[in-house]
Structures are given as structure tokens and as C-alpha cells.
N, C-alpha and C positions, 0 to 999 in steps of 0.2 A: 977645447970646448968643454964647457963645465956642465957636468950633469948634476942635476939636483935630484935628491931622494924624494920619490913621490909620497905624498901624505896619505896616511890611512883614513879611509872614509868611516866615519861614525854612523853606526846604524841608526836609522830613524825610528821614531816611536811607533810609526805605523807598521813596521815590520816586527818589532819586539812584542807588542801586545798579543798578536795571534799565537805566537811561540809560547808565551807564558801561559796562556789559556789551554793550549795543547797539553803542556806539562802537568797542569793542575788536573785536568780530566783524567790523565793516565794515572795520576797518584790516587785520585778518588776511586777509580776502578780497582786498583790494586788492593785498596783497604776494605772494599765490600766483600763479605764472605758469600760464597755461592749458596743458594737457597735450594735445598732438596725438598722433594714432595712431602716427606714426613715432617720436616720443619715447617713447611708451609702450612700444614694442617694444624700443627700445634700453635703456631702464631695466630691462625684464623680463629681457633677455639678460644684462645686467650683474649683476642679482640672482642669476641661475642660475650664472653663472660664479663668483661670490663664493662661493655655497653649495658648488659642486663643489670649489672650491680649498680650502675649509675642511675638506672631508671626505675626498676621494679624489684622489690625484695623478693627472693625466692623462698617459698615456704619449705619447711623440712618435710621429707617423706616419712609418713607415719610407719612406725615399726611394729604396732600391735596388730594381730590377726583379727579380722572381723569374726564375730561370733556366728556360729552356724546353728540354725534352728531347724529341728526335725520334728515331724508329727507322727505319733504312733498311737493307734486305736486298737484296743484288743478285739478280736472277732467275737461276735455274739454267741452266746453258749447254745442258743437254739433259734430256730427260725419261727416267725409267728404262725400260728395255727389258724386256719380258716374253718375248723370244725364247728358246727352249731353247739351251742352251750346246752347242757342238760337243764331243762326248766325246773326240774325237782331240786337239783343241786343249787341252782341260783336262788330258788325260793328259800332253802335252808340257810344260806349265807346272807340273805337280804335283811337289813336292819332298817326299819322305817326311821327317818329323821324328820324333825320339824324345823322348818326355816321360815324366817320372816321374809315376806316379799312386799316390796313397796307397791301400793296400788296407785296406778296412774290416775291423773284426774279425769273425770267424765267429761267428754267433749260434747257441748250442746250444739246441735246442727243449726245452721242459720235457717231462717224462714224460707229461703229460696231452695234449700237442699231437699232432695227426695230420697228418703231412705230406701235401700233395696230391701225386697221381702226376704225374710229368712224362714227356713224350713227346719224347725226343731221337732224332732220325733217325740211323740208322747211316750208315756211309760209303756213297757212292753204289753202288747195286747194280750187278752185272755187266750191261752192255749189249753185246749182240752187235754185232760190226762189220757183220753183215748186216741189221741193223735197217733197215727200208725205208719210211720216211715220205716216199715220193717224190711223192705226189699232192696237188694243191691241191683245194680244193672245187669241184665242177662248177656251182655257183650263184654268181652275182655277189655281192660283199659288200653287205650291206643286205637281202638276201633270206633265204629259209629255207636257211641253210647247214649246219644240223645234220641228222644222220640220224634217221630215225624209230625210236623205241625200242620200238614195239609189235610190229613184224614184222621183226626183225633177221635177219641172215644165219644160216642154219641152222635157223630156227625155223618153226613151223606156225601161229602165232597161236592157240595153244590147241587145235591139232588141227583147226582149221577151214580151212586153206588148205594148198596144196602147200608142200613144204619150200623155203624161200627161198634162192635161189642169189646173191642181191645184197642191196642196201640201198635204201631209198627216201628221196627228198627230196620232201616234199609241197609243190608250188608250183602256181600257176595256169597254165593253158594260155597259151602265148606267152611264157613266162619264158625268158630267154636261158639256154642250156646251154653251158659252157665246157669245153674239153679240159682234163683233169686234169694232163696232162704233154704234152710234145712227142712227135711221132711221125708215122707215115704211116697214112693212112685205108685200111683194107682192106675195109670194108663200108660203104655209104651207100645206103639204099634201105629197102625193106620185105622181110618174111620170108614172103611168100605163095608164092614159087617155091622158095627155098632155105631150109631149116630151120635156125635157129640156136638153137632151144630145144627143149622137149619135143615140140613140134608146130608146124605152119605157123600164121602169123598170131598167134604168141604175143607177140612184142614190138611188132608193128605196124612202124611206121617206126623204124629203128635205125641206129646208127653203131658200127662197131668200129675201134679205133685200135691199131696195133701200135707200141709206144713204142720210143724210141731206146735205152734202157737195158735190160740183161739182168740177171736175178737168177740167180746161180750158173750162168750160161751158158744160161739158159733165157729164151725170149721172154716178154714181158709185154704182155697186151692189156687194154684197157678197153672196156666195152660200155655204150651209152646207149640205152635202150628207151622206147617209147610216145611218140615224138616227133610234133610236128604239122608241122614244117617242118625241112628239112635244107639246110645252106648249104655243104657240102663234097662233093667227089666222090672216088670211089676212086683211090688212087694220089697223092693230094694230101698234102703234108707240112704239118702244122699246128704252131703254137707252143703252148706251155703258156698256158692261160687265154684261148685264141682262141675266139670265138664260133663254134660249129659248128652250132647248131640252136635251135629253140624246143621247149619242153616241150609235151606233149599228154596224150592218153588213147587213143592207137591200140593195137591189139591187145588182149590180155586185161588190161584195167585196170579198177578199180572207181571211177575218177575220175582227174582230171589229176594227174600227178606224174611225177618222173624216176626211172626204174630204173637203177641203176649196178651193173656187175659188174666183178670183176677176174678175169682168166683167166691162168694160168700154164702155159708150155710149148706150148700150142696153143689155137687159137680153137675151143674146145669147150665145150659146156654141162656136161660132166662134169669140166672142168679149172679150175672156179672156186676162188677163195680169198676169205677175209673182207676186204671193203674196209676194214674198221675198222682194220686193221693197216697199211694203205697211206696213208690220208688223214692229212695233217699235223694235229696236234692244235691246239686253240684255246690261246691264251696261258695259261700257268700250269696246264695240264691235261696229263694223260698217259693211258695205256690200261692196263687190266688184262686180261691173258689168263690162262686157267687150264685145268687138266686135272682132271676129276672121273672117278674110276675106282672099280671094284670091288677087293677085295683081289687078285684074280688079274690085274689090270691091264686088264681089259676096260673100255672107256669107258662111262659112264653116260649114257644118252640122255634128252633133255628133263627133265633134273633142274633144279628152280628154284634159281636163285642170286641172292642179293642182297648189297648192300654196306651196312655200318654204319661211318660214320666215328667214330673214337674220340677224336681230338684237337680236334674242333670240330663244330659242327652242319653238316648238309649236306643236300641234296636227295636224294629217294629214287631209288635206281638198282638195277635188277634186270634179269635176262635168264633164258634157259634154255640148258642145253647142247644141242649140235647134235642134230637129231632122228634123223638116220640117216647112213649112209655115202655118200649121194649128194653130199654136200658134203665138202670136203677141209680138213684142218688146214694151217697155214702150215708150210713146210719148216724154219723156224728154231725155232718154239715148240711145234709138235705139239699144239696147244690144241684143246679142244672147246667153248669159249665165249670171248667177248670183250665187254668194256664199254668204249666210247670216251668221250672228253671228261670224264674224272673229275678233279675238283679235286685238286691236289697235297695230300697229307696221309697220315694213318696210318688204315688201314681194317681191319675184319674182313670176310672173305669168308665167307658163311654159306650152307650147303647143308642143306635139311632132307629127311630121308627118313622119312616117317611122323612119329612123335613124337620121333625122334632128330634132334639138331642137330649139324652139324659146322663147325668154324671153322678159318680159317687167317688169319694176320695178314700185312699186306703194306703197304709204303710206296709211294706213288705219286709220282713225280717229273715236273716239267714236261718235255714233249716226249719222254718215255721209256715203254717198255713194261715192265710189272712182271708176273712169272710167279708163279702159286700152283698148288699141287697138293694135292688133297684126296682122301683114300681114305675111302669110306663102307662101312658093313656092310650086307648084304642085310636 
């Protein structure tokens, strides 16, 4: 029996192709270098740099330092002073200069416009050389230094009291009383034995000072009544604004206060004058004195008088003319009413007689006395 050698089978292409692919894959894997984390970071940075270089130019980082600006201010050598300047020194250094000033054109109001009234004060009114604001206030600064307006000199407080021969300062008992001017003490005590008023014990404890100055050759006296304590003696010379007593309510008094009188020529109850014309006014204030008469020249008694300020608003001020002849007008003014401490300005002085009203206009100047005269019909 004849055996034949079996033929070798040739591999088909479908078996060879997968084998070749497997060998190629293994070869490729063997050729690729393993990537470490550090290498991966470097390659990533390189890729980013290449991308940025291909799209946007990278500006170089400046190497110059930015300038540093500092502010430094020297401390002032001295702080500003708020002390008031000495007017005498300012006057010495002041040099007047003349400058040209453009004058604005004058505006002509239209026919429909209504100009507002203006109040231009006239030249300073005549002031007598005998004006006598010689007296300081008898109460220390900070206290009640103004006179009472309800019961002024020459009034009767609406007919309820005796005609007043002085003025009142309403202060508490024990308030210091000051001499209104320098002079010699003529009376220091009470009036129980020697009458200085309408009757004994009228003033209680009182002081009378004869002052150093004369008015038209006549002696001038000031009287302080209703005192609680007296610190001077008769014959003693006192200075202006010297403490001479404490206020009180001795004698005929409806409560603690100081009663002040001015007497001219003699120390007598019948020789009084209005203290408002003697007390130095407050700053920027003056005094109005007036004379209200009938057509025949006879003075009108207890006529109501009030002030109306024209150029500005003002507080209410009023008084009455003197009640009778037991009080005296000033030798300079011959007045029968006075209103003190009036703000400087332009006023109407108004007197009513029944349904009739009488007016007089007057300017009030600081530290001056202004006189008005009004004649009313019966």
C-alpha cells in the first residue's frame, strides 16, 4: 500500500492579517517612551506656549520701578490767634489807599414798580453840652440793672400809688448796692427820727450821697432807699461803683427792691429829677424825653405815651406823662415824660386823647437824648 506524504496547508490571508497587526501594535508600544508627571507638565507648558505664540504676542515685563511720590508739609510755626486786635495799633499801621471803583449803571424802575420807603437818618440831632449821663447803674453787672417800666418816675401806677419820685430796681434782699458816682455820704441810717420823704419811716434804711460834680452850679444828690444793711458812714467819701449797702424791704415797700432818686439843688423830697436822664444808657440805646401840652402850653398830666418803631421791629415801650407838679422836669429838657434804654432807630411817638391820635417822629441815637414835643387838642 502506498502512502503519500500529506501536503502542507498554506495559511490563508484571513489568518495572516490579524497576526501582522498584533506584531505592529506590540512594536509601536515598545517604541513609545513612558511619560512621567514631570514630563507631562513640561510638554503641556510647551504646547500652551506654542499656542500663545501662534495667536497673541506676549509683551515683555517692565523692569523699571514705578516712582514713589511722597507728600511732606512742614508744621506751622504758630497757631492762629483769636485775640482781639488793639485798635490803637491797627490805627498806627493803617495806610489809607485810594482805589477806583466802577460805578454800576443806574437802574430806572418801570412805571409799574413801587419803590420801598427808605429811612435815612438825618444829621446827628442837637445834643446839649449839659447832657448829663453821669451815673452808673446801682446794681452790679449780671443782676437786674434795668429800671422798672411799670412804675416809672412821675407815675402813679394807674392811680393806685403815690406819685413816684424815683425809679425801682427789683432785686432780691441782700443784693449789693453800688454808688452811682463818687461823692460824700450825707445820710446813712434810717428815717425814723429825721424825715427824708413824705413822712417818717418812708424809706426805712437809706443813704444819701452828695456827688462831686455840680450841674449848672447846683449840688447833685442820689438817694438809695429800703436797704437791709448799710456799709458807709456820714462824711465818708465813696468812689463810683463802690459797694455801699445791701438791698432790702425796709420802710414803705411792697417787697424787696432798691429805690433810687436824684435830687438837684438840695437834699429834699421836693427837689427830685427823673433818674432816667442821668443813668448812662445801655450799648446802642438812647433816651426819649418829651413834652405833651395843650394848645395854651399847659402840660398834660398822665397822658398815655407809646413808641412805634418805623424802620424795624421792636419791643413794646410805653409810659405816661408826669402825674402832677410834685415832680420836676429836668432843667435842660423841661420834659414831662421820659423813656430810657430805647434801641437806636426811627420811631413814632404816639399820644392818644380819646379817639384822637397824635404823632411825632424822632430818631434815637446811641447814648443820646432825643426830644419830642406834641400838642394835643382837648
